[in-house]
N, CA, C and O atoms as a GROMACS GRO file, in nm:
protein
  548
    1MET      N    1   0.080  -0.121   0.000
    1MET     CA    2   0.000   0.000   0.000
    1MET      C    3   0.085   0.127   0.000
    1MET      O    4   0.048   0.222  -0.069
    2PRO      N    5   0.198   0.135   0.075
    2PRO     CA    6   0.279   0.256   0.072
    2PRO      C    7   0.333   0.287  -0.068
    2PRO      O    8   0.347   0.404  -0.104
    3VAL      N    9   0.364   0.185  -0.148
    3VAL     CA   10   0.415   0.207  -0.283
    3VAL      C   11   0.306   0.272  -0.368
    3VAL      O   12   0.333   0.364  -0.446
    4MET      N   13   0.184   0.225  -0.353
    4MET     CA   14   0.072   0.281  -0.428
    4MET      C   15   0.051   0.428  -0.392
    4MET      O   16   0.024   0.509  -0.480
    5ARG      N   17   0.062   0.461  -0.266
    5ARG     CA   18   0.048   0.601  -0.223
    5ARG      C   19   0.158   0.687  -0.283
    5ARG      O   20   0.133   0.801  -0.324
    6MET      N   21   0.279   0.633  -0.289
    6MET     CA   22   0.391   0.708  -0.345
    6MET      C   23   0.367   0.731  -0.495
    6MET      O   24   0.392   0.841  -0.544
    7VAL      N   25   0.320   0.630  -0.566
    7VAL     CA   26   0.292   0.644  -0.709
    7VAL      C   27   0.182   0.747  -0.731
    7VAL      O   28   0.194   0.834  -0.818
    8LEU      N   29   0.076   0.738  -0.652
    8LEU     CA   30  -0.034   0.836  -0.664
    8LEU      C   31   0.014   0.977  -0.631
    8LEU      O   32  -0.027   1.074  -0.695
    9GLY      N   33   0.101   0.988  -0.531
    9GLY     CA   34   0.157   1.119  -0.495
    9GLY      C   35   0.241   1.176  -0.607
    9GLY      O   36   0.234   1.296  -0.635
   10LEU      N   37   0.321   1.092  -0.672
   10LEU     CA   38   0.403   1.137  -0.784
   10LEU      C   39   0.316   1.180  -0.901
   10LEU      O   40   0.344   1.281  -0.965
   11LEU      N   41   0.212   1.104  -0.930
   11LEU     CA   42   0.120   1.140  -1.038
   11LEU      C   43   0.050   1.272  -1.009
   11LEU      O   44   0.038   1.356  -1.098
   12ALA      N   45   0.005   1.289  -0.887
   12ALA     CA   46  -0.061   1.414  -0.849
   12ALA      C   47   0.035   1.532  -0.862
   12ALA      O   48  -0.003   1.640  -0.907
   13GLY      N   49   0.160   1.510  -0.823
   13GLY     CA   50   0.262   1.615  -0.837
   13GLY      C   51   0.287   1.651  -0.982
   13GLY      O   52   0.302   1.768  -1.015
   14ALA      N   53   0.291   1.551  -1.069
   14ALA     CA   54   0.313   1.575  -1.212
   14ALA      C   55   0.196   1.654  -1.272
   14ALA      O   56   0.217   1.745  -1.352
   15VAL      N   57   0.074   1.619  -1.234
   15VAL     CA   58  -0.044   1.689  -1.283
   15VAL      C   59  -0.042   1.835  -1.234
   15VAL      O   60  -0.074   1.926  -1.310
   16LEU      N   61  -0.005   1.855  -1.110
   16LEU     CA   62   0.002   1.991  -1.054
   16LEU      C   63   0.108   2.074  -1.127
   16LEU      O   64   0.084   2.190  -1.160
   17LEU      N   65   0.225   2.015  -1.152
   17LEU     CA   66   0.330   2.087  -1.225
   17LEU      C   67   0.286   2.122  -1.366
   17LEU      O   68   0.315   2.231  -1.415
   18ALA      N   69   0.215   2.031  -1.432
   18ALA     CA   70   0.165   2.059  -1.567
   18ALA      C   71   0.065   2.174  -1.564
   18ALA      O   72   0.067   2.260  -1.652
   19ALA      N   73  -0.021   2.176  -1.464
   19ALA     CA   74  -0.120   2.284  -1.453
   19ALA      C   75  -0.052   2.418  -1.426
   19ALA      O   76  -0.091   2.520  -1.483
   20ILE      N   77   0.049   2.418  -1.341
   20ILE     CA   78   0.123   2.541  -1.312
   20ILE      C   79   0.195   2.589  -1.437
   20ILE      O   80   0.195   2.709  -1.466
   21SER      N   81   0.255   2.497  -1.511
   21SER     CA   82   0.324   2.532  -1.635
   21SER      C   83   0.228   2.591  -1.737
   21SER      O   84   0.260   2.690  -1.804
   22ALA      N   85   0.109   2.531  -1.751
   22ALA     CA   86   0.010   2.582  -1.846
   22ALA      C   87  -0.034   2.723  -1.809
   22ALA      O   88  -0.051   2.808  -1.896
   23ARG      N   89  -0.054   2.748  -1.679
   23ARG     CA   90  -0.092   2.883  -1.636
   23ARG      C   91   0.020   2.983  -1.661
   23ARG      O   92  -0.005   3.097  -1.699
   24ALA      N   93   0.144   2.940  -1.641
   24ALA     CA   94   0.259   3.027  -1.666
   24ALA      C   95   0.267   3.060  -1.815
   24ALA      O   96   0.292   3.175  -1.851
   25ASP      N   97   0.245   2.960  -1.901
   25ASP     CA   98   0.247   2.983  -2.045
   25ASP      C   99   0.135   3.079  -2.085
   25ASP      O  100   0.155   3.166  -2.170
   26GLU      N  101   0.019   3.063  -2.025
   26GLU     CA  102  -0.093   3.152  -2.055
   26GLU      C  103  -0.061   3.296  -2.015
   26GLU      O  104  -0.099   3.390  -2.084
   27ALA      N  105   0.009   3.313  -1.904
   27ALA     CA  106   0.049   3.447  -1.860
   27ALA      C  107   0.147   3.509  -1.961
   27ALA      O  108   0.140   3.629  -1.989
   28VAL      N  109   0.237   3.428  -2.015
   28VAL     CA  110   0.331   3.476  -2.117
   28VAL      C  111   0.253   3.522  -2.241
   28VAL      O  112   0.282   3.628  -2.297
   29ILE      N  113   0.156   3.443  -2.281
   29ILE     CA  114   0.075   3.476  -2.399
   29ILE      C  115  -0.008   3.602  -2.375
   29ILE      O  116  -0.020   3.685  -2.465
   30ASP      N  117  -0.063   3.616  -2.257
   30ASP     CA  118  -0.137   3.740  -2.223
   30ASP      C  119  -0.046   3.862  -2.233
   30ASP      O  120  -0.086   3.965  -2.287
   31ARG      N  121   0.076   3.850  -2.181
   31ARG     CA  122   0.172   3.962  -2.189
   31ARG      C  123   0.207   3.991  -2.335
   31ARG      O  124   0.224   4.107  -2.373
   32TRP      N  125   0.218   3.885  -2.416
   32TRP     CA  126   0.252   3.900  -2.558
   32TRP      C  127   0.149   3.990  -2.628
   32TRP      O  128   0.186   4.087  -2.695
   33TYR      N  129   0.020   3.956  -2.612
   33TYR     CA  130  -0.082   4.034  -2.682
   33TYR      C  131  -0.095   4.175  -2.628
   33TYR      O  132  -0.124   4.268  -2.703
   34ASP      N  133  -0.074   4.194  -2.498
   34ASP     CA  134  -0.075   4.327  -2.441
   34ASP      C  135   0.038   4.410  -2.503
   34ASP      O  136   0.017   4.525  -2.542
   35ALA      N  137   0.157   4.353  -2.510
   35ALA     CA  138   0.273   4.423  -2.569
   35ALA      C  139   0.255   4.442  -2.719
   35ALA      O  140   0.297   4.545  -2.773
   36LEU      N  141   0.195   4.346  -2.785
   36LEU     CA  142   0.174   4.356  -2.929
   36LEU      C  143   0.080   4.472  -2.962
   36LEU      O  144   0.103   4.545  -3.058
   37LEU      N  145  -0.026   4.488  -2.885
   37LEU     CA  146  -0.120   4.597  -2.907
   37LEU      C  147  -0.053   4.733  -2.891
   37LEU      O  148  -0.087   4.829  -2.960
   38LYS      N  149   0.042   4.740  -2.800
   38LYS     CA  150   0.113   4.866  -2.774
   38LYS      C  151   0.240   4.879  -2.859
   38LYS      O  152   0.307   4.982  -2.855
   39ALA      N  153   0.272   4.775  -2.936
   39ALA     CA  154   0.399   4.769  -3.010
   39ALA      C  155   0.515   4.796  -2.914
   39ALA      O  156   0.608   4.870  -2.946
   40ASP      N  157   0.508   4.735  -2.797
   40ASP     CA  158   0.608   4.753  -2.692
   40ASP      C  159   0.728   4.663  -2.722
   40ASP      O  160   0.732   4.546  -2.682
   41ARG      N  161   0.824   4.718  -2.791
   41ARG     CA  162   0.940   4.642  -2.838
   41ARG      C  163   1.020   4.582  -2.722
   41ARG      O  164   1.070   4.470  -2.735
   42ALA      N  165   1.031   4.653  -2.611
   42ALA     CA  166   1.109   4.603  -2.498
   42ALA      C  167   1.047   4.476  -2.439
   42ALA      O  168   1.118   4.379  -2.412
   43VAL      N  169   0.916   4.477  -2.420
   43VAL     CA  170   0.850   4.359  -2.364
   43VAL      C  171   0.852   4.244  -2.464
   43VAL      O  172   0.878   4.130  -2.427
   44LEU      N  173   0.826   4.274  -2.590
   44LEU     CA  174   0.831   4.169  -2.693
   44LEU      C  175   0.970   4.106  -2.699
   44LEU      O  176   0.983   3.984  -2.710
   45ALA      N  177   1.074   4.188  -2.692
   45ALA     CA  178   1.211   4.137  -2.694
   45ALA      C  179   1.239   4.050  -2.573
   45ALA      O  180   1.308   3.948  -2.582
   46GLU      N  181   1.185   4.090  -2.459
   46GLU     CA  182   1.202   4.013  -2.336
   46GLU      C  183   1.131   3.878  -2.345
   46GLU      O  184   1.181   3.777  -2.294
   47LEU      N  185   1.016   3.875  -2.410
   47LEU     CA  186   0.937   3.752  -2.419
   47LEU      C  187   0.992   3.651  -2.520
   47LEU      O  188   0.966   3.532  -2.508
   48LEU      N  189   1.067   3.698  -2.618
   48LEU     CA  190   1.121   3.609  -2.722
   48LEU      C  191   1.262   3.563  -2.686
   48LEU      O  192   1.344   3.643  -2.641
   49THR      N  193   1.289   3.434  -2.706
   49THR     CA  194   1.427   3.388  -2.692
   49THR      C  195   1.509   3.444  -2.808
   49THR      O  196   1.453   3.484  -2.910
   50ASP      N  197   1.639   3.447  -2.792
   50ASP     CA  198   1.725   3.502  -2.897
   50ASP      C  199   1.713   3.425  -3.028
   50ASP      O  200   1.729   3.484  -3.136
   51ASP      N  201   1.685   3.295  -3.021
   51ASP     CA  202   1.674   3.214  -3.143
   51ASP      C  203   1.529   3.187  -3.184
   51ASP      O  204   1.502   3.097  -3.263
   52ALA      N  205   1.436   3.266  -3.130
   52ALA     CA  206   1.294   3.247  -3.162
   52ALA      C  207   1.269   3.267  -3.311
   52ALA      O  208   1.337   3.345  -3.378
   53ARG      N  209   1.169   3.195  -3.361
   53ARG     CA  210   1.125   3.209  -3.500
   53ARG      C  211   0.976   3.238  -3.500
   53ARG      O  212   0.899   3.171  -3.430
   54ILE      N  213   0.936   3.337  -3.578
   54ILE     CA  214   0.796   3.375  -3.592
   54ILE      C  215   0.755   3.344  -3.735
   54ILE      O  216   0.809   3.403  -3.830
   55SER      N  217   0.662   3.253  -3.752
   55SER     CA  218   0.619   3.208  -3.884
   55SER      C  219   0.485   3.271  -3.920
   55SER      O  220   0.385   3.251  -3.851
   56LEU      N  221   0.485   3.347  -4.029
   56LEU     CA  222   0.363   3.405  -4.082
   56LEU      C  223   0.321   3.315  -4.198
   56LEU      O  224   0.357   3.339  -4.313
   57ASP      N  225   0.245   3.212  -4.165
   57ASP     CA  226   0.216   3.104  -4.260
   57ASP      C  227   0.150   3.153  -4.388
   57ASP      O  228   0.186   3.107  -4.497
   58ASP      N  229   0.055   3.245  -4.378
   58ASP     CA  230  -0.016   3.294  -4.496
   58ASP      C  231   0.075   3.368  -4.593
   58ASP      O  232   0.052   3.369  -4.714
   59LEU      N  233   0.179   3.429  -4.540
   59LEU     CA  234   0.273   3.506  -4.622
   59LEU      C  235   0.397   3.425  -4.658
   59LEU      O  236   0.483   3.471  -4.734
   60ASP      N  237   0.405   3.303  -4.603
   60ASP     CA  238   0.520   3.216  -4.625
   60ASP      C  239   0.650   3.284  -4.584
   60ASP      O  240   0.751   3.279  -4.654
   61ILE      N  241   0.644   3.350  -4.466
   61ILE     CA  242   0.759   3.422  -4.412
   61ILE      C  243   0.792   3.367  -4.274
   61ILE      O  244   0.703   3.341  -4.193
   62VAL      N  245   0.921   3.348  -4.248
   62VAL     CA  246   0.967   3.314  -4.114
   62VAL      C  247   1.065   3.423  -4.072
   62VAL      O  248   1.164   3.450  -4.140
   63GLN      N  249   1.034   3.486  -3.958
   63GLN     CA  250   1.116   3.597  -3.910
   63GLN      C  251   1.200   3.554  -3.790
   63GLN      O  252   1.156   3.474  -3.707
   64THR      N  253   1.319   3.609  -3.782
   64THR     CA  254   1.399   3.597  -3.661
   64THR      C  255   1.346   3.696  -3.559
   64THR      O  256   1.260   3.779  -3.591
   65LYS      N  257   1.396   3.689  -3.439
   65LYS     CA  258   1.358   3.785  -3.337
   65LYS      C  259   1.388   3.928  -3.384
   65LYS      O  260   1.304   4.017  -3.373
   66ALA      N  261   1.508   3.949  -3.437
   66ALA     CA  262   1.548   4.083  -3.482
   66ALA      C  263   1.458   4.133  -3.594
   66ALA      O  264   1.417   4.249  -3.594
   67GLU      N  265   1.426   4.047  -3.690
   67GLU     CA  266   1.339   4.087  -3.801
   67GLU      C  267   1.199   4.121  -3.752
   67GLU      O  268   1.138   4.218  -3.797
   68PHE      N  269   1.149   4.040  -3.658
   68PHE     CA  270   1.016   4.068  -3.602
   68PHE      C  271   1.015   4.203  -3.533
   68PHE      O  272   0.924   4.283  -3.554
   69LEU      N  273   1.114   4.230  -3.451
   69LEU     CA  274   1.119   4.357  -3.378
   69LEU      C  275   1.134   4.475  -3.474
   69LEU      O  276   1.081   4.583  -3.448
   70GLU      N  277   1.207   4.457  -3.584
   70GLU     CA  278   1.221   4.562  -3.684
   70GLU      C  279   1.087   4.594  -3.751
   70GLU      O  280   1.065   4.707  -3.796
   71SER      N  281   0.998   4.497  -3.758
   71SER     CA  282   0.868   4.518  -3.822
   71SER      C  283   0.771   4.596  -3.734
   71SER      O  284   0.661   4.629  -3.779
   72MET      N  285   0.810   4.626  -3.612
   72MET     CA  286   0.719   4.694  -3.519
   72MET      C  287   0.685   4.836  -3.562
   72MET      O  288   0.578   4.885  -3.526
   73ASP      N  289   0.772   4.905  -3.636
   73ASP     CA  290   0.737   5.040  -3.682
   73ASP      C  291   0.613   5.036  -3.770
   73ASP      O  292   0.519   5.113  -3.751
   74GLU      N  293   0.613   4.945  -3.866
   74GLU     CA  294   0.497   4.930  -3.956
   74GLU      C  295   0.376   4.879  -3.878
   74GLU      O  296   0.264   4.926  -3.899
   75TRP      N  297   0.399   4.783  -3.788
   75TRP     CA  298   0.290   4.726  -3.707
   75TRP      C  299   0.225   4.833  -3.622
   75TRP      O  300   0.102   4.836  -3.609
   76GLU      N  301   0.305   4.920  -3.562
   76GLU     CA  302   0.252   5.024  -3.474
   76GLU      C  303   0.150   5.111  -3.547
   76GLU      O  304   0.049   5.150  -3.488
   77ASN      N  305   0.175   5.142  -3.672
   77ASN     CA  306   0.079   5.220  -3.751
   77ASN      C  307  -0.047   5.139  -3.779
   77ASN      O  308  -0.158   5.193  -3.774
   78ALA      N  309  -0.031   5.011  -3.809
   78ALA     CA  310  -0.146   4.926  -3.843
   78ALA      C  311  -0.239   4.905  -3.724
   78ALA      O  312  -0.361   4.900  -3.741
   79VAL      N  313  -0.184   4.892  -3.605
   79VAL     CA  314  -0.262   4.858  -3.487
   79VAL      C  315  -0.321   4.982  -3.417
   79VAL      O  316  -0.405   4.968  -3.329
   80ALA      N  317  -0.278   5.100  -3.454
   80ALA     CA  318  -0.326   5.223  -3.389
   80ALA      C  319  -0.479   5.229  -3.392
   80ALA      O  320  -0.540   5.220  -3.499
   81GLY      N  321  -0.539   5.245  -3.275
   81GLY     CA  322  -0.685   5.254  -3.264
   81GLY      C  323  -0.756   5.120  -3.269
   81GLY      O  324  -0.879   5.116  -3.271
   82GLY      N  325  -0.682   5.012  -3.271
   82GLY     CA  326  -0.743   4.880  -3.280
   82GLY      C  327  -0.746   4.807  -3.146
   82GLY      O  328  -0.702   4.859  -3.044
   83THR      N  329  -0.800   4.687  -3.151
   83THR     CA  330  -0.801   4.600  -3.034
   83THR      C  331  -0.757   4.461  -3.077
   83THR      O  332  -0.765   4.424  -3.195
   84ILE      N  333  -0.710   4.386  -2.980
   84ILE     CA  334  -0.675   4.246  -3.003
   84ILE      C  335  -0.743   4.165  -2.893
   84ILE      O  336  -0.721   4.188  -2.774
   85ARG      N  337  -0.827   4.072  -2.935
   85ARG     CA  338  -0.890   3.980  -2.840
   85ARG      C  339  -0.833   3.841  -2.865
   85ARG      O  340  -0.820   3.799  -2.980
   86HIS      N  341  -0.799   3.770  -2.758
   86HIS     CA  342  -0.744   3.636  -2.777
   86HIS      C  343  -0.803   3.540  -2.675
   86HIS      O  344  -0.845   3.577  -2.566
   87ARG      N  345  -0.805   3.414  -2.717
   87ARG     CA  346  -0.863   3.308  -2.633
   87ARG      C  347  -0.777   3.183  -2.650
   87ARG      O  348  -0.758   3.135  -2.762
   88LEU      N  349  -0.726   3.131  -2.540
   88LEU     CA  350  -0.649   3.008  -2.543
   88LEU      C  351  -0.743   2.892  -2.575
   88LEU      O  352  -0.841   2.869  -2.504
   89GLU      N  353  -0.713   2.820  -2.682
   89GLU     CA  354  -0.797   2.709  -2.726
   89GLU      C  355  -0.750   2.576  -2.668
   89GLU      O  356  -0.831   2.496  -2.620
   90LYS      N  357  -0.618   2.554  -2.673
   90LYS     CA  358  -0.567   2.430  -2.615
   90LYS      C  359  -0.419   2.443  -2.584
   90LYS      O  360  -0.350   2.530  -2.637
   91GLU      N  361  -0.373   2.355  -2.497
   91GLU     CA  362  -0.234   2.348  -2.455
   91GLU      C  363  -0.196   2.201  -2.464
   91GLU      O  364  -0.254   2.116  -2.395
   92GLU      N  365  -0.098   2.171  -2.548
   92GLU     CA  366  -0.060   2.031  -2.565
   92GLU      C  367   0.088   2.021  -2.598
   92GLU      O  368   0.137   2.084  -2.691
   93ASP      N  369   0.158   1.940  -2.519
   93ASP     CA  370   0.301   1.915  -2.542
   93ASP      C  371   0.382   2.044  -2.551
   93ASP      O  372   0.472   2.055  -2.634
   94GLY      N  373   0.352   2.141  -2.465
   94GLY     CA  374   0.428   2.265  -2.461
   94GLY      C  375   0.392   2.365  -2.569
   94GLY      O  376   0.459   2.467  -2.583
   95VAL      N  377   0.288   2.337  -2.647
   95VAL     CA  378   0.244   2.429  -2.752
   95VAL      C  379   0.102   2.476  -2.720
   95VAL      O  380   0.012   2.395  -2.700
   96SER      N  381   0.085   2.607  -2.717
   96SER     CA  382  -0.045   2.667  -2.691
   96SER      C  383  -0.105   2.715  -2.822
   96SER      O  384  -0.037   2.781  -2.902
   97THR      N  385  -0.231   2.682  -2.845
   97THR     CA  386  -0.303   2.729  -2.963
   97THR      C  387  -0.403   2.834  -2.919
   97THR      O  388  -0.480   2.814  -2.826
   98VAL      N  389  -0.400   2.949  -2.990
   98VAL     CA  390  -0.479   3.065  -2.950
   98VAL      C  391  -0.560   3.114  -3.070
   98VAL      O  392  -0.508   3.122  -3.181
   99MET      N  393  -0.687   3.146  -3.048
   99MET     CA  394  -0.768   3.213  -3.148
   99MET      C  395  -0.760   3.362  -3.118
   99MET      O  396  -0.776   3.404  -3.004
  100VAL      N  397  -0.736   3.441  -3.223
  100VAL     CA  398  -0.711   3.584  -3.204
  100VAL      C  399  -0.795   3.664  -3.303
  100VAL      O  400  -0.795   3.637  -3.423
  101CYS      N  401  -0.865   3.763  -3.250
  101CYS     CA  402  -0.938   3.858  -3.334
  101CYS      C  403  -0.860   3.988  -3.334
  101CYS      O  404  -0.848   4.056  -3.232
  102TYR      N  405  -0.807   4.023  -3.451
  102TYR     CA  406  -0.743   4.153  -3.471
  102TYR      C  407  -0.850   4.245  -3.526
  102TYR      O  408  -0.894   4.229  -3.640
  103ASP      N  409  -0.890   4.341  -3.447
  103ASP     CA  410  -0.997   4.433  -3.484
  103ASP      C  411  -0.938   4.572  -3.499
  103ASP      O  412  -0.926   4.648  -3.402
  104PHE      N  413  -0.900   4.605  -3.623
  104PHE     CA  414  -0.838   4.733  -3.654
  104PHE      C  415  -0.942   4.825  -3.717
  104PHE      O  416  -1.044   4.776  -3.766
  105PRO      N  417  -0.919   4.955  -3.716
  105PRO     CA  418  -1.018   5.048  -3.770
  105PRO      C  419  -1.065   5.015  -3.912
  105PRO      O  420  -1.183   5.030  -3.943
  106ASN      N  421  -0.976   4.970  -3.998
  106ASN     CA  422  -1.014   4.942  -4.137
  106ASN      C  423  -1.006   4.795  -4.174
  106ASN      O  424  -1.015   4.760  -4.292
  107ASN      N  425  -0.990   4.708  -4.074
  107ASN     CA  426  -0.968   4.567  -4.105
  107ASN      C  427  -0.994   4.482  -3.982
  107ASN      O  428  -0.958   4.518  -3.870
  108ARG      N  429  -1.057   4.369  -4.004
  108ARG     CA  430  -1.076   4.270  -3.898
  108ARG      C  431  -1.034   4.136  -3.954
  108ARG      O  432  -1.060   4.106  -4.070
  109MET      N  433  -0.971   4.055  -3.871
  109MET     CA  434  -0.939   3.920  -3.914
  109MET      C  435  -0.927   3.829  -3.794
  109MET      O  436  -0.889   3.871  -3.684
  110LEU      N  437  -0.960   3.704  -3.818
  110LEU     CA  438  -0.950   3.600  -3.716
  110LEU      C  439  -0.831   3.513  -3.750
  110LEU      O  440  -0.820   3.463  -3.863
  111MET      N  441  -0.743   3.494  -3.653
  111MET     CA  442  -0.621   3.418  -3.674
  111MET      C  443  -0.614   3.303  -3.575
  111MET      O  444  -0.667   3.310  -3.464
  112GLN      N  445  -0.546   3.197  -3.617
  112GLN     CA  446  -0.508   3.091  -3.524
  112GLN      C  447  -0.357   3.102  -3.508
  112GLN      O  448  -0.282   3.099  -3.606
  113GLU      N  449  -0.314   3.114  -3.384
  113GLU     CA  450  -0.172   3.130  -3.357
  113GLU      C  451  -0.126   3.026  -3.257
  113GLU      O  452  -0.201   2.986  -3.167
  114THR      N  453  -0.004   2.981  -3.274
  114THR     CA  454   0.053   2.884  -3.181
  114THR      C  455   0.179   2.943  -3.118
  114THR      O  456   0.249   3.024  -3.180
  115PHE      N  457   0.206   2.901  -2.997
  115PHE     CA  458   0.323   2.946  -2.923
  115PHE      C  459   0.389   2.827  -2.856
  115PHE      O  460   0.324   2.748  -2.788
  116ALA      N  461   0.519   2.815  -2.876
  116ALA     CA  462   0.600   2.721  -2.798
  116ALA      C  463   0.670   2.806  -2.693
  116ALA      O  464   0.741   2.900  -2.726
  117VAL      N  465   0.649   2.772  -2.567
  117VAL     CA  466   0.703   2.849  -2.456
  117VAL      C  467   0.792   2.759  -2.372
  117VAL      O  468   0.754   2.646  -2.338
  118SER      N  469   0.909   2.809  -2.338
  118SER     CA  470   1.001   2.736  -2.253
  118SER      C  471   1.062   2.833  -2.153
  118SER      O  472   1.114   2.938  -2.190
  119ASP      N  473   1.056   2.797  -2.027
  119ASP     CA  474   1.112   2.882  -1.921
  119ASP      C  475   1.060   3.026  -1.927
  119ASP      O  476   1.136   3.120  -1.904
  120GLY      N  477   0.932   3.042  -1.957
  120GLY     CA  478   0.869   3.173  -1.955
  120GLY      C  479   0.899   3.260  -2.075
  120GLY      O  480   0.872   3.380  -2.073
  121ARG      N  481   0.956   3.201  -2.182
  121ARG     CA  482   0.987   3.278  -2.302
  121ARG      C  483   0.939   3.202  -2.425
  121ARG      O  484   0.935   3.079  -2.426
  122ILE      N  485   0.905   3.276  -2.528
  122ILE     CA  486   0.854   3.218  -2.652
  122ILE      C  487   0.971   3.177  -2.740
  122ILE      O  488   1.057   3.258  -2.773
  123THR      N  489   0.971   3.049  -2.777
  123THR     CA  490   1.078   2.997  -2.864
  123THR      C  491   1.033   2.992  -3.010
  123THR      O  492   1.116   2.996  -3.101
  124ALA      N  493   0.902   2.984  -3.030
  124ALA     CA  494   0.848   2.979  -3.167
  124ALA      C  495   0.703   3.022  -3.164
  124ALA      O  496   0.631   3.000  -3.066
  125SER      N  497   0.661   3.083  -3.274
  125SER     CA  498   0.522   3.125  -3.290
  125SER      C  499   0.485   3.113  -3.436
  125SER      O  500   0.567   3.138  -3.525
  126SER      N  501   0.361   3.075  -3.460
  126SER     CA  502   0.312   3.073  -3.598
  126SER      C  503   0.173   3.132  -3.599
  126SER      O  504   0.101   3.129  -3.499
  127GLN      N  505   0.135   3.185  -3.716
  127GLN     CA  506   0.000   3.239  -3.729
  127GLN      C  507  -0.053   3.212  -3.869
  127GLN      O  508   0.021   3.216  -3.967
  128ALA      N  509  -0.182   3.185  -3.873
  128ALA     CA  510  -0.250   3.162  -4.001
  128ALA      C  511  -0.390   3.221  -3.992
  128ALA      O  512  -0.457   3.209  -3.890
  129GLU      N  513  -0.433   3.284  -4.100
  129GLU     CA  514  -0.566   3.345  -4.102
  129GLU      C  515  -0.673   3.237  -4.108
  129GLU      O  516  -0.662   3.139  -4.182
  130VAL      N  517  -0.776   3.256  -4.028
  130VAL     CA  518  -0.892   3.167  -4.026
  130VAL      C  519  -1.006   3.228  -4.105
  130VAL      O  520  -1.074   3.160  -4.181
  131ALA      N  521  -1.026   3.360  -4.087
  131ALA     CA  522  -1.135   3.430  -4.157
  131ALA      C  523  -1.102   3.578  -4.166
  131ALA      O  524  -1.023   3.630  -4.087
  132ASP      N  525  -1.163   3.645  -4.264
  132ASP     CA  526  -1.139   3.789  -4.282
  132ASP      C  527  -1.238   3.872  -4.200
  132ASP      O  528  -1.262   3.989  -4.230
  133ASN      N  529  -1.294   3.811  -4.096
  133ASN     CA  530  -1.377   3.882  -3.999
  133ASN      C  531  -1.367   3.805  -3.867
  133ASN      O  532  -1.305   3.699  -3.862
  134CYS      N  533  -1.425   3.857  -3.765
  134CYS     CA  534  -1.417   3.792  -3.634
  134CYS      C  535  -1.549   3.731  -3.590
  134CYS      O  536  -1.570   3.708  -3.471
  135ASP      N  537  -1.637   3.706  -3.684
  135ASP     CA  538  -1.769   3.652  -3.651
  135ASP      C  539  -1.762   3.520  -3.574
  135ASP      O  540  -1.846   3.495  -3.488
  136ALA      N  541  -1.663   3.438  -3.603
  136ALA     CA  542  -1.652   3.307  -3.538
  136ALA      C  543  -1.579   3.313  -3.405
  136ALA      O  544  -1.563   3.211  -3.338
  137TYR      N  545  -1.535   3.432  -3.365
  137TYR     CA  546  -1.464   3.445  -3.239
  137TYR      C  547  -1.563   3.423  -3.128
  137TYR      O  548  -1.526   3.429  -3.010
   0.00000   0.00000   0.00000
């Protein structure tokens, strides 16, 4: 019986650690969208690992951290006056899938984005358009 209790205790501990990790990843993703809306280069740089890759699937572009941060000047103009709503859809094997509504003054689109997070930082992200409106959000 003591062995069974130890096994159950280890399993419970593993489940608790997974839940804590998922919440930590969700906090990273929340910070990401907050910084993205503000085009806050410092926070975005802090959230990305040095070797992070950002894949814009619809455009067939993969950006390095430096390239992504360089694009913030153009992004800042595009996002001015807009909102970003996001919802975590699932968390599996260290990858979080998020549905995102980008609601800009002259454009709305629904995106599916994924994030690989390790030690509180984003190692990879991808995004693909789901719809040219946010009706399904």
